[in-house]
Short mmCIF file of the C-alpha atoms (twelve columns), coordinates in Angstrom:
data_MODEL
# 
_entry.id   MODEL 
# 
loop_
_atom_site.group_PDB 
_atom_site.id 
_atom_site.type_symbol 
_atom_site.label_atom_id 
_atom_site.label_alt_id 
_atom_site.label_comp_id 
_atom_site.label_asym_id 
_atom_site.label_seq_id 
_atom_site.Cartn_x 
_atom_site.Cartn_y 
_atom_site.Cartn_z 
_atom_site.pdbx_PDB_model_num 
ATOM 1   C CA . MET A 1   -0.107 -0.672  -0.052 1 
ATOM 2   C CA . GLU A 2   1.258  3.178   -0.940 1 
ATOM 3   C CA . THR A 3   0.604  7.133   -0.431 1 
ATOM 4   C CA . ALA A 4   1.109  10.389  -2.052 1 
ATOM 5   C CA . ILE A 5   2.907  13.269  -0.130 1 
ATOM 6   C CA . ASN A 6   3.812  16.391  -1.878 1 
ATOM 7   C CA . SER A 7   3.121  14.774  -5.099 1 
ATOM 8   C CA . LYS A 8   5.657  11.811  -4.189 1 
ATOM 9   C CA . ILE A 9   5.139  8.282   -3.768 1 
ATOM 10  C CA . TYR A 10  6.010  6.776   -0.068 1 
ATOM 11  C CA . PRO A 11  5.766  3.250   1.312  1 
ATOM 12  C CA . ILE A 12  2.876  3.467   4.269  1 
ATOM 13  C CA . ASN A 13  5.642  1.647   6.163  1 
ATOM 14  C CA . ALA A 14  8.268  4.667   6.051  1 
ATOM 15  C CA . ILE A 15  5.844  6.781   6.855  1 
ATOM 16  C CA . GLN A 16  4.859  5.250   9.802  1 
ATOM 17  C CA . GLN A 17  8.154  4.495   10.881 1 
ATOM 18  C CA . LYS A 18  9.414  6.195   13.990 1 
ATOM 19  C CA . PRO A 19  12.623 7.729   14.167 1 
ATOM 20  C CA . PRO A 20  15.638 6.051   16.150 1 
ATOM 21  C CA . LYS A 21  15.796 7.142   19.999 1 
ATOM 22  C CA . LEU A 22  18.382 9.059   21.134 1 
ATOM 23  C CA . LEU A 23  20.487 6.130   22.863 1 
ATOM 24  C CA . ASP A 24  19.748 3.946   19.650 1 
ATOM 25  C CA . ARG A 25  21.325 6.660   17.625 1 
ATOM 26  C CA . LEU A 26  24.407 7.218   19.432 1 
ATOM 27  C CA . ARG A 27  25.064 2.902   19.255 1 
ATOM 28  C CA . GLU A 28  24.622 3.244   15.361 1 
ATOM 29  C CA . LYS A 29  27.148 6.198   15.773 1 
ATOM 30  C CA . CYS A 30  29.773 3.947   17.504 1 
ATOM 31  C CA . GLN A 31  29.324 1.698   14.941 1 
ATOM 32  C CA . MET A 32  29.988 4.081   11.873 1 
ATOM 33  C CA . LEU A 33  32.934 4.934   13.741 1 
ATOM 34  C CA . HIS A 34  33.904 1.534   14.505 1 
ATOM 35  C CA . ARG A 35  33.878 1.757   18.249 1 
ATOM 36  C CA . SER A 36  33.902 -1.636  19.712 1 
ATOM 37  C CA . LYS A 37  30.352 -2.867  21.140 1 
ATOM 38  C CA . ALA A 38  31.535 -2.511  24.942 1 
ATOM 39  C CA . THR A 39  32.307 0.989   24.132 1 
ATOM 40  C CA . ALA A 40  28.603 1.465   22.810 1 
ATOM 41  C CA . ASN A 41  27.453 -0.367  25.279 1 
ATOM 42  C CA . ALA A 42  29.107 1.798   28.020 1 
ATOM 43  C CA . TYR A 43  28.889 5.077   26.362 1 
ATOM 44  C CA . ALA A 44  24.988 4.223   26.284 1 
ATOM 45  C CA . ASN A 45  24.872 3.365   30.281 1 
ATOM 46  C CA . TYR A 46  26.415 6.551   30.824 1 
ATOM 47  C CA . CYS A 47  24.399 8.673   28.447 1 
ATOM 48  C CA . ARG A 48  21.264 7.368   30.063 1 
ATOM 49  C CA . GLU A 49  22.491 8.119   34.115 1 
ATOM 50  C CA . PHE A 50  23.156 11.256  32.922 1 
ATOM 51  C CA . ILE A 51  19.846 11.816  31.275 1 
ATOM 52  C CA . LEU A 52  17.765 10.529  34.485 1 
ATOM 53  C CA . PHE A 53  20.156 12.111  37.290 1 
ATOM 54  C CA . HIS A 54  18.887 15.302  35.242 1 
ATOM 55  C CA . GLY A 55  15.372 14.337  35.780 1 
ATOM 56  C CA . LYS A 56  15.066 12.676  31.979 1 
ATOM 57  C CA . ARG A 57  15.558 16.360  30.549 1 
ATOM 58  C CA . HIS A 58  16.928 15.969  27.285 1 
ATOM 59  C CA . PRO A 59  20.440 16.323  26.683 1 
ATOM 60  C CA . GLN A 60  19.744 19.303  23.926 1 
ATOM 61  C CA . ASP A 61  18.293 21.430  26.762 1 
ATOM 62  C CA . MET A 62  21.503 21.153  28.675 1 
ATOM 63  C CA . ARG A 63  24.689 22.314  28.592 1 
ATOM 64  C CA . GLU A 64  28.224 22.484  30.499 1 
ATOM 65  C CA . PRO A 65  26.735 23.012  33.683 1 
ATOM 66  C CA . GLU A 66  24.407 19.784  33.884 1 
ATOM 67  C CA . ILE A 67  27.594 17.604  32.184 1 
ATOM 68  C CA . GLU A 68  29.725 19.223  35.272 1 
ATOM 69  C CA . ALA A 69  27.017 18.530  37.751 1 
ATOM 70  C CA . TYR A 70  26.871 15.147  36.970 1 
ATOM 71  C CA . LEU A 71  30.616 14.403  36.962 1 
ATOM 72  C CA . THR A 72  31.165 16.185  40.150 1 
ATOM 73  C CA . PHE A 73  28.357 13.739  41.573 1 
ATOM 74  C CA . LEU A 74  30.819 10.739  39.959 1 
ATOM 75  C CA . ALA A 75  33.867 11.984  41.982 1 
ATOM 76  C CA . VAL A 76  31.948 13.005  45.176 1 
ATOM 77  C CA . LYS A 77  28.997 10.984  46.091 1 
ATOM 78  C CA . ARG A 78  29.742 7.881   43.890 1 
ATOM 79  C CA . GLU A 79  33.434 7.613   44.478 1 
ATOM 80  C CA . VAL A 80  34.269 6.598   41.067 1 
ATOM 81  C CA . SER A 81  37.877 5.890   39.836 1 
ATOM 82  C CA . ALA A 82  39.304 8.382   37.699 1 
ATOM 83  C CA . SER A 83  39.413 5.817   34.465 1 
ATOM 84  C CA . THR A 84  35.225 5.341   35.562 1 
ATOM 85  C CA . GLN A 85  35.112 9.401   35.637 1 
ATOM 86  C CA . ASN A 86  36.708 9.653   32.229 1 
ATOM 87  C CA . VAL A 87  34.701 7.028   30.629 1 
ATOM 88  C CA . ALA A 88  31.632 9.134   31.426 1 
ATOM 89  C CA . PHE A 89  32.895 12.319  30.097 1 
ATOM 90  C CA . ASN A 90  34.186 10.696  27.222 1 
ATOM 91  C CA . ALA A 91  30.630 9.246   26.425 1 
ATOM 92  C CA . ILE A 92  28.540 12.561  26.832 1 
ATOM 93  C CA . ARG A 93  31.590 14.232  24.628 1 
ATOM 94  C CA . PHE A 94  30.849 11.483  22.109 1 
ATOM 95  C CA . LEU A 95  27.089 12.326  22.469 1 
ATOM 96  C CA . TYR A 96  27.089 16.077  22.202 1 
ATOM 97  C CA . GLY A 97  29.764 16.193  19.509 1 
ATOM 98  C CA . GLU A 98  29.367 13.078  17.409 1 
ATOM 99  C CA . VAL A 99  25.119 12.854  17.541 1 
ATOM 100 C CA . LEU A 100 23.704 16.018  18.451 1 
ATOM 101 C CA . GLY A 101 26.484 18.229  16.640 1 
ATOM 102 C CA . ILE A 102 26.490 20.279  19.506 1 
ATOM 103 C CA . HIS A 103 29.781 21.398  20.331 1 
ATOM 104 C CA . LEU A 104 30.988 22.121  24.107 1 
ATOM 105 C CA . ALA A 105 33.175 24.444  25.441 1 
ATOM 106 C CA . LYS A 106 35.304 23.420  28.382 1 
ATOM 107 C CA . ILE A 107 33.834 21.529  31.260 1 
ATOM 108 C CA . ASP A 108 35.332 22.442  34.397 1 
ATOM 109 C CA . ALA A 109 33.896 19.401  37.000 1 
ATOM 110 C CA . LEU A 110 35.921 18.391  39.692 1 
ATOM 111 C CA . ARG A 111 37.827 15.333  38.808 1 
ATOM 112 C CA . ALA A 112 38.729 12.496  40.704 1 
ATOM 113 C CA . LYS A 113 41.805 11.426  41.651 1 
ATOM 114 C CA . ARG A 114 44.001 8.691   39.884 1 
ATOM 115 C CA . PRO A 115 45.542 6.925   42.022 1 
ATOM 116 C CA . LYS A 116 48.855 5.361   41.389 1 
ATOM 117 C CA . ARG A 117 48.277 1.722   42.085 1 
ATOM 118 C CA . LEU A 118 51.249 -0.701  40.979 1 
ATOM 119 C CA . PRO A 119 49.494 -4.126  39.174 1 
ATOM 120 C CA . VAL A 120 49.130 -7.178  40.849 1 
ATOM 121 C CA . VAL A 121 51.878 -9.856  39.695 1 
ATOM 122 C CA . MET A 122 52.349 -13.314 40.040 1 
ATOM 123 C CA . THR A 123 55.416 -14.999 40.443 1 
ATOM 124 C CA . VAL A 124 56.764 -18.026 37.705 1 
ATOM 125 C CA . GLU A 125 56.061 -20.701 40.583 1 
ATOM 126 C CA . GLU A 126 52.236 -18.818 41.158 1 
ATOM 127 C CA . VAL A 127 51.315 -19.300 37.719 1 
ATOM 128 C CA . ALA A 128 52.249 -22.803 37.866 1 
ATOM 129 C CA . ALA A 129 50.757 -23.151 40.723 1 
ATOM 130 C CA . VAL A 130 46.979 -21.478 39.327 1 
ATOM 131 C CA . LEU A 131 47.281 -23.590 36.226 1 
ATOM 132 C CA . ASP A 132 47.397 -26.623 38.130 1 
ATOM 133 C CA . HIS A 133 44.084 -26.145 39.320 1 
ATOM 134 C CA . LEU A 134 42.496 -25.482 36.153 1 
ATOM 135 C CA . ARG A 135 41.394 -27.855 33.607 1 
ATOM 136 C CA . GLY A 136 39.733 -27.911 29.627 1 
ATOM 137 C CA . ASP A 137 39.596 -25.128 28.375 1 
ATOM 138 C CA . TYR A 138 40.166 -22.154 30.913 1 
ATOM 139 C CA . TRP A 139 43.331 -24.119 31.194 1 
ATOM 140 C CA . LEU A 140 44.182 -23.171 27.992 1 
ATOM 141 C CA . LEU A 141 43.104 -20.019 27.776 1 
ATOM 142 C CA . CYS A 142 44.958 -19.138 30.969 1 
ATOM 143 C CA . ALA A 143 48.211 -20.261 29.232 1 
ATOM 144 C CA . LEU A 144 47.479 -18.519 26.392 1 
ATOM 145 C CA . MET A 145 47.017 -15.089 28.103 1 
ATOM 146 C CA . TYR A 146 50.362 -15.880 30.272 1 
ATOM 147 C CA . GLY A 147 52.302 -16.848 27.305 1 
ATOM 148 C CA . THR A 148 51.125 -13.791 24.829 1 
ATOM 149 C CA . GLY A 149 49.923 -11.148 26.990 1 
ATOM 150 C CA . LEU A 150 46.432 -10.856 25.465 1 
ATOM 151 C CA . ARG A 151 43.602 -9.078  27.153 1 
ATOM 152 C CA . HIS A 152 41.087 -11.173 29.083 1 
ATOM 153 C CA . LYS A 153 37.862 -10.081 27.067 1 
ATOM 154 C CA . VAL A 154 38.679 -7.983  24.287 1 
ATOM 155 C CA . GLU A 155 41.088 -10.177 22.733 1 
ATOM 156 C CA . ALA A 156 41.510 -13.931 24.248 1 
ATOM 157 C CA . LEU A 157 37.853 -14.498 24.342 1 
ATOM 158 C CA . ASN A 158 37.088 -12.744 20.790 1 
ATOM 159 C CA . LEU A 159 39.991 -14.850 19.022 1 
ATOM 160 C CA . ARG A 160 38.614 -16.299 15.564 1 
ATOM 161 C CA . VAL A 161 39.927 -19.735 14.294 1 
ATOM 162 C CA . LYS A 162 41.747 -17.547 11.174 1 
ATOM 163 C CA . ASP A 163 43.664 -15.058 13.857 1 
ATOM 164 C CA . ILE A 164 45.925 -17.972 14.843 1 
ATOM 165 C CA . ASP A 165 48.466 -18.951 11.923 1 
ATOM 166 C CA . PHE A 166 50.286 -22.320 12.762 1 
ATOM 167 C CA . GLY A 167 52.606 -21.960 9.841  1 
ATOM 168 C CA . GLN A 168 53.934 -18.635 10.734 1 
ATOM 169 C CA . LYS A 169 53.913 -19.421 14.692 1 
ATOM 170 C CA . GLN A 170 51.859 -16.035 15.372 1 
ATOM 171 C CA . ILE A 171 48.381 -14.913 16.500 1 
ATOM 172 C CA . VAL A 172 47.229 -11.996 15.173 1 
ATOM 173 C CA . VAL A 173 44.793 -10.127 17.388 1 
ATOM 174 C CA . ARG A 174 42.071 -8.029  15.824 1 
ATOM 175 C CA . GLU A 175 40.728 -4.897  17.134 1 
ATOM 176 C CA . GLY A 176 42.214 -4.568  20.197 1 
ATOM 177 C CA . LYS A 177 41.869 -1.847  22.639 1 
ATOM 178 C CA . GLY A 178 42.012 1.198   20.871 1 
ATOM 179 C CA . ASN A 179 40.619 -0.781  17.435 1 
ATOM 180 C CA . LYS A 180 44.394 -1.571  17.038 1 
ATOM 181 C CA . ASP A 181 45.708 -4.902  14.890 1 
ATOM 182 C CA . ARG A 182 49.000 -6.367  15.998 1 
ATOM 183 C CA . VAL A 183 50.575 -9.811  16.039 1 
ATOM 184 C CA . VAL A 184 52.257 -12.010 18.875 1 
ATOM 185 C CA . PRO A 185 54.261 -15.044 18.800 1 
ATOM 186 C CA . LEU A 186 52.065 -18.540 19.130 1 
ATOM 187 C CA . PRO A 187 54.391 -20.122 22.200 1 
ATOM 188 C CA . ASP A 188 56.050 -23.925 21.001 1 
ATOM 189 C CA . ARG A 189 54.726 -25.675 23.854 1 
ATOM 190 C CA . LEU A 190 50.874 -24.457 23.259 1 
ATOM 191 C CA . ALA A 191 50.619 -24.884 19.621 1 
ATOM 192 C CA . GLU A 192 49.987 -29.121 19.804 1 
ATOM 193 C CA . ARG A 193 47.290 -28.527 22.795 1 
ATOM 194 C CA . LEU A 194 45.810 -25.626 20.680 1 
ATOM 195 C CA . THR A 195 45.732 -27.616 17.757 1 
ATOM 196 C CA . ARG A 196 44.210 -30.601 19.841 1 
ATOM 197 C CA . HIS A 197 41.653 -28.162 20.897 1 
ATOM 198 C CA . LEU A 198 40.543 -26.535 17.930 1 
ATOM 199 C CA . GLN A 199 40.010 -30.139 16.459 1 
ATOM 200 C CA . ARG A 200 37.175 -31.145 19.201 1 
ATOM 201 C CA . VAL A 201 35.995 -27.583 18.498 1 
ATOM 202 C CA . LYS A 202 35.728 -28.224 14.951 1 
ATOM 203 C CA . GLU A 203 33.633 -31.522 15.460 1 
ATOM 204 C CA . VAL A 204 31.121 -29.599 17.609 1 
ATOM 205 C CA . HIS A 205 31.070 -26.837 14.778 1 
ATOM 206 C CA . ASP A 206 30.526 -29.515 12.101 1 
ATOM 207 C CA . GLN A 207 27.523 -31.016 14.165 1 
ATOM 208 C CA . ASP A 208 25.669 -27.299 14.579 1 
ATOM 209 C CA . LEU A 209 26.294 -27.269 10.663 1 
ATOM 210 C CA . ARG A 210 24.621 -30.882 10.224 1 
ATOM 211 C CA . ALA A 211 21.944 -29.537 12.447 1 
ATOM 212 C CA . GLY A 212 21.266 -26.669 10.286 1 
ATOM 213 C CA . LEU A 213 23.176 -24.148 12.806 1 
ATOM 214 C CA . GLY A 214 26.614 -23.214 13.397 1 
ATOM 215 C CA . GLN A 215 26.446 -19.475 13.142 1 
ATOM 216 C CA . ALA A 216 28.887 -17.289 15.085 1 
ATOM 217 C CA . PRO A 217 27.922 -13.269 15.747 1 
ATOM 218 C CA . LEU A 218 30.333 -11.261 13.441 1 
ATOM 219 C CA . PRO A 219 31.304 -8.215  14.186 1 
ATOM 220 C CA . GLY A 220 29.944 -4.657  12.369 1 
ATOM 221 C CA . ALA A 221 27.952 -5.654  9.101  1 
ATOM 222 C CA . LEU A 222 30.248 -8.397  7.522  1 
ATOM 223 C CA . ALA A 223 27.236 -10.994 8.114  1 
ATOM 224 C CA . ARG A 224 25.050 -8.875  5.731  1 
ATOM 225 C CA . LYS A 225 27.864 -8.290  3.362  1 
ATOM 226 C CA . TYR A 226 28.831 -11.737 3.290  1 
ATOM 227 C CA . SER A 227 25.849 -14.244 4.340  1 
ATOM 228 C CA . SER A 228 27.736 -17.580 4.368  1 
ATOM 229 C CA . ALA A 229 30.619 -16.078 6.709  1 
ATOM 230 C CA . PRO A 230 28.820 -16.751 10.026 1 
ATOM 231 C CA . MET A 231 29.001 -20.423 9.466  1 
ATOM 232 C CA . GLN A 232 32.472 -20.360 8.049  1 
ATOM 233 C CA . TRP A 233 34.981 -22.012 10.151 1 
ATOM 234 C CA . GLY A 234 37.640 -19.391 10.168 1 
ATOM 235 C CA . TRP A 235 35.087 -17.256 11.620 1 
ATOM 236 C CA . GLN A 236 34.218 -19.109 14.871 1 
ATOM 237 C CA . TYR A 237 35.635 -18.494 18.217 1 
ATOM 238 C CA . VAL A 238 38.621 -20.523 19.236 1 
ATOM 239 C CA . PHE A 239 36.950 -20.883 22.842 1 
ATOM 240 C CA . PRO A 240 33.063 -21.230 21.925 1 
ATOM 241 C CA . ALA A 241 30.259 -21.406 24.537 1 
ATOM 242 C CA . THR A 242 28.842 -24.935 26.147 1 
ATOM 243 C CA . SER A 243 25.646 -24.037 24.879 1 
ATOM 244 C CA . ARG A 244 23.877 -21.678 21.759 1 
ATOM 245 C CA . TRP A 245 22.681 -18.496 21.326 1 
ATOM 246 C CA . ILE A 246 19.447 -18.060 20.215 1 
ATOM 247 C CA . ASN A 247 17.729 -15.104 17.868 1 
ATOM 248 C CA . PRO A 248 14.141 -14.833 18.506 1 
ATOM 249 C CA . ALA A 249 13.535 -12.492 15.887 1 
ATOM 250 C CA . ARG A 250 14.990 -14.871 13.585 1 
ATOM 251 C CA . GLY A 251 15.116 -18.306 14.685 1 
ATOM 252 C CA . GLU A 252 18.861 -18.107 14.186 1 
ATOM 253 C CA . GLN A 253 21.002 -20.164 16.389 1 
ATOM 254 C CA . GLY A 254 25.113 -20.457 16.818 1 
ATOM 255 C CA . ARG A 255 27.658 -20.449 19.377 1 
ATOM 256 C CA . HIS A 256 29.301 -17.219 21.020 1 
ATOM 257 C CA . HIS A 257 32.432 -17.285 22.780 1 
ATOM 258 C CA . LEU A 258 32.776 -18.243 26.776 1 
ATOM 259 C CA . HIS A 259 30.985 -15.684 29.120 1 
ATOM 260 C CA . GLU A 260 33.894 -13.800 31.116 1 
ATOM 261 C CA . SER A 261 32.313 -14.123 34.115 1 
ATOM 262 C CA . ALA A 262 32.935 -17.880 33.425 1 
ATOM 263 C CA . VAL A 263 36.445 -17.586 33.352 1 
ATOM 264 C CA . GLN A 264 36.895 -15.223 36.127 1 
ATOM 265 C CA . LYS A 265 35.055 -17.616 38.320 1 
ATOM 266 C CA . ALA A 266 37.293 -20.638 37.031 1 
ATOM 267 C CA . VAL A 267 40.012 -18.448 37.880 1 
ATOM 268 C CA . ALA A 268 39.158 -17.264 41.352 1 
ATOM 269 C CA . LEU A 269 38.799 -20.758 42.295 1 
ATOM 270 C CA . ALA A 270 42.018 -22.056 41.520 1 
ATOM 271 C CA . VAL A 271 43.793 -18.920 42.871 1 
ATOM 272 C CA . ARG A 272 41.887 -20.539 46.459 1 
ATOM 273 C CA . LYS A 273 42.752 -24.110 45.490 1 
ATOM 274 C CA . ALA A 274 46.551 -23.116 45.266 1 
ATOM 275 C CA . GLY A 275 46.576 -20.858 48.359 1 
ATOM 276 C CA . ILE A 276 47.500 -17.318 46.774 1 
ATOM 277 C CA . VAL A 277 45.921 -14.471 48.775 1 
ATOM 278 C CA . LYS A 278 47.280 -11.802 46.207 1 
ATOM 279 C CA . HIS A 279 44.052 -10.364 44.288 1 
ATOM 280 C CA . VAL A 280 44.651 -12.362 41.407 1 
ATOM 281 C CA . THR A 281 42.157 -11.856 38.087 1 
ATOM 282 C CA . PRO A 282 42.263 -13.368 34.658 1 
ATOM 283 C CA . HIS A 283 44.221 -10.141 33.511 1 
ATOM 284 C CA . THR A 284 46.615 -11.070 36.028 1 
ATOM 285 C CA . PHE A 285 47.760 -13.275 33.588 1 
ATOM 286 C CA . ARG A 286 48.905 -10.506 31.522 1 
ATOM 287 C CA . HIS A 287 50.593 -8.450  33.901 1 
ATOM 288 C CA . SER A 288 52.736 -11.539 34.776 1 
ATOM 289 C CA . PHE A 289 53.809 -11.901 31.242 1 
ATOM 290 C CA . ALA A 290 54.852 -8.401  30.850 1 
ATOM 291 C CA . THR A 291 56.621 -8.450  34.107 1 
ATOM 292 C CA . HIS A 292 58.704 -11.786 33.627 1 
ATOM 293 C CA . LEU A 293 59.798 -10.719 29.952 1 
ATOM 294 C CA . LEU A 294 61.429 -8.023  31.815 1 
ATOM 295 C CA . GLU A 295 62.779 -9.815  34.386 1 
ATOM 296 C CA . ASN A 296 64.391 -12.165 31.581 1 
ATOM 297 C CA . GLY A 297 65.764 -9.250  30.189 1 
ATOM 298 C CA . GLU A 298 63.578 -8.615  27.063 1 
ATOM 299 C CA . ASN A 299 63.430 -5.052  25.805 1 
ATOM 300 C CA . VAL A 300 60.653 -2.644  27.237 1 
ATOM 301 C CA . ARG A 301 60.246 -1.787  23.318 1 
ATOM 302 C CA . THR A 302 59.585 -5.157  22.351 1 
ATOM 303 C CA . VAL A 303 56.933 -5.568  25.494 1 
ATOM 304 C CA . GLN A 304 55.150 -2.767  24.950 1 
ATOM 305 C CA . GLU A 305 54.764 -3.526  21.151 1 
ATOM 306 C CA . LEU A 306 53.825 -7.383  22.365 1 
ATOM 307 C CA . LEU A 307 51.342 -5.503  24.780 1 
ATOM 308 C CA . GLY A 308 49.759 -3.413  22.163 1 
ATOM 309 C CA . HIS A 309 50.291 0.116   24.528 1 
ATOM 310 C CA . LYS A 310 50.197 3.193   22.916 1 
ATOM 311 C CA . SER A 311 52.549 4.741   25.376 1 
ATOM 312 C CA . LEU A 312 55.830 3.723   26.818 1 
ATOM 313 C CA . GLU A 313 54.779 5.385   30.021 1 
ATOM 314 C CA . THR A 314 52.490 2.730   29.927 1 
ATOM 315 C CA . THR A 315 54.917 -0.605  29.975 1 
ATOM 316 C CA . MET A 316 56.992 1.342   32.185 1 
ATOM 317 C CA . ILE A 317 55.113 0.975   34.976 1 
ATOM 318 C CA . TYR A 318 56.275 -3.310  35.371 1 
ATOM 319 C CA . LEU A 319 59.885 -1.742  35.341 1 
ATOM 320 C CA . HIS A 320 58.680 -1.328  39.553 1 
ATOM 321 C CA . VAL A 321 57.277 -4.684  40.254 1 
ATOM 322 C CA . MET A 322 59.832 -7.239  38.330 1 
ATOM 323 C CA . LYS A 323 62.691 -8.326  40.525 1 
ATOM 324 C CA . LYS A 324 65.748 -6.603  40.600 1 
ATOM 325 C CA . PRO A 325 68.790 -8.568  40.420 1 
ATOM 326 C CA . ASN A 326 70.617 -5.481  42.292 1 
ATOM 327 C CA . ALA A 327 68.100 -5.634  44.637 1 
ATOM 328 C CA . VAL A 328 68.653 -3.182  47.779 1 
ATOM 329 C CA . ARG A 329 69.574 -5.479  50.552 1 
ATOM 330 C CA . SER A 330 67.804 -4.481  54.334 1 
ATOM 331 C CA . PRO A 331 70.172 -3.053  56.999 1 
ATOM 332 C CA . ILE A 332 68.396 -5.835  59.175 1 
ATOM 333 C CA . ASP A 333 69.477 -8.774  56.809 1 
ATOM 334 C CA . ARG A 334 73.174 -7.459  57.388 1 
ATOM 335 C CA . LEU A 335 72.763 -7.810  61.800 1 
# 
């Protein structure tokens, strides 16, 4: 059915379709600018909270004073960290600049203090003890993070089969933090174990395909551009979930990657069994990777490249926690 408006013919559905809501527009803009899904979700959550904080007023009716009040509230009342406040500020600035097209003047809010904390690092013996209490996919995932320095959520769990090059003995990290790609060496000790793991994953994937399933979610609009890609072996996750996800709208089923909370629980349990009292998380394997490389004499620039750090200053923090061969001897040890 069609109707005429201003002598033009429009489908009736196009006329009745409502414009996308503000936060939906924000998510679409994030996707257009190749921001990660995690970034889009974080931006949407903080912008929603900003709007609710001011009694559901539309951002177009608010400017710098309202933004400063919200950021000050985060620092004073909520006592959030400096990094959390910065994410909230970046979210609001993105909303105004990229979505609403409104230029903001200088924001003069009370900023949260950035504490100077050193990363938690395990010794080589502690890493071995934790790995001894992990099994199956969790062992391989954590061993890979310790062996390559991959980040837990945005890199290790998002690995695809096609990103592992056994011939070149390397792993291509796609769209890491900052939406950057990099290459890290594939540890020799993990190559055979990883090969056997992928053989088991492929058997499950083949079973899914025979059942008319077997799709993996693809980034961006790749699924629309390459309709068969979600079912191809190369696009499957290296660490798929044990259960399938279901798209109620289309009836599609496939496998996402392991959930980050499941990995966190497995590591926490292994740490308790190993009798380690440090606050160890999956990300601690990355910290330990960097520190142990430096202790073994690796160049800090090389470590920076392997970790994917934009600034050398970020990598230098591991120099403060590494064991130094010429450490200062306490006077009490001379008594």
